[in-house]
N, C-alpha and C positions, 0 to 999 in steps of 0.2 A: 958281364952280366949288365951293364948299362949298355954296351953297344949291342948286345942282341935285344934287349927291350926295345931299343930305339930303331933297329932293322924290322922287328917285328911290328912294329905300328908306323912307320914312317909314311906310308901310303896314307893311311888312317890322319895321320896330323896332316900331312898335304893339303887334304881334301876337306879338314874343317877348316884350315888358315884359308884356302882359296874361299870357301863361303863367306866366312867372315870379312875378306878383304872383298868381296863382290858387295857386301851388305855396304861396307863402307864408302865403296867408291860408286855405288848408287846413289848413296847420299851428296856425298861432296866431289866425287868426279867430274868428269865431262865426256863428251862423245868418243876421242881416243880410247879413254881407262875404260869406259864403258863397253864398248866394243872390244878390248882387249881381255879383259875378265868374262866378258860372257862367251866369248870364243875358246880362251882356256876352260871354262867351266863343261862346254858342250863337247871339245875335243880331248880334253886330258881326264877329266875328272868323271864324267858320264858313263863312258864306254865300259870301264870294268863292270861297273853296278848292272848294266844293260846286259853285260856278256852273262853275268849271275843270273839275271832275272831270267833270261831265257834258256838258261843251261846251255850255252854255246861252247864250253870249255875253256881252255886260257886263250885270254885275248893275244897273247904275242906268238903262241907255238901251236896252238890248237887247229882244227880244220878251218875256222874261220878267220887267221890271222889275216887275210886279204882283207879284210874289211878294216881291221887296224891301220895297216897299210893305206885305205882308201882314205881313213879319216886324218891321218898325216899329210896326205897330198891335200886334202882341203884344208887343213890348217897351215900348209905353207902358202898355199895361195892367198888364203884369207889374212894371213899374217903381214905377208908381204904386201898387199893392198892395204893394208892400215898402216903399216910402217912408211911407204910412199905417199900416201894422203894425209899423214897426220903432223900437224905443228909440234913434232917432240921427236927428240932424238932417240931416246930409249928405244922406241918399236922396233927400230930398226936391227937392235940387238936382239930382239926376241924373233926376229924373223929368223936371223943368223942362226940362233940357237936350234930354231926348226928346222934348218937346212942341214945342221947335224944328225938329228935324229931322221930326216929323210937320207942321208947319206949310209946311216946303218942298215935301212932296207936296201938300199942298192946294193953295198956289199954283198948282203946276206942272200941277195938274188943272183950275184956272180960270182961267187965262191962256191965251192963246193963245200967246205966245213967251216965254218965261225963259232968262236967260242961263245958259248950262250952267255956268260957273264959280261964278253965284250959287247955282246949284240945288245944286252939289256940296258947296259950303262949308256951305249950310246942312242939306242934309241927311246929312252924312258927317262933317262938322267937328265936331258936338256930341258924336260919340265919345271925341275926345282930350280935351274937358273933363270928360267922364265918367271916361275914365280916371284922369285925375289926381284928380278927387276920390274914386274908390274908394281909389285909394292913400292920399290924406291922411285919409281916414276911417278907414282901417285903421291906420293909425299912431296915429291919436288913440286908437282902440280899445285899442291895446296899450299905448299909456302911460297910459289911464285905468284899465285892468284892473292894469297892474303897481301901481300907485299906491293902487288903493282895493280891489282885489280884484276878484272876478266881480261883475255886475251883468246885470239883467235887459236880456234881447236883444229882445222884444217888448212893444210898447205893450199889448195885450190879454191877458190870460192865460188860458191854456188851457182854463182851467176855469170861464170868464165865464158859462157856460151852467149850471152846476152845480144851480143852484136847479130846474131844470127836467130834471132827469134821475131824478126819484122815480118 
């Protein structure tokens, strides 16, 4: 009974937790955290609601499922760009989980028959891990900033091409 109740409302709980985390990050987080949670909200939380609003069918298996794949491609590129440039380690894990989701889409495209359950777990499941990682990374950031003070947000300095600006 409890498992059924959890399974029935897990997406709603994830979406509410994402918005609450976004509010906390907007208040106490810095650039990488804000970019990560913003990207998460736009690519993982909003699409099902947009699909429902415009009556586009099932986000994963309907006639417009290619949009979901496109969103995941965008998320992969964006999470990777953030991970490479952020002065944090946890965004690399978030980008890695996004690659798992992309792998699910690739397998579905290459193989004739794919288990629906396996596809959903591998394409949507990483989002739960990503949300936990964003939360844990945010807590580490807040703890580090309280202990040591402000520190650099990005690995690459914004004026790295200052030599070429003369």
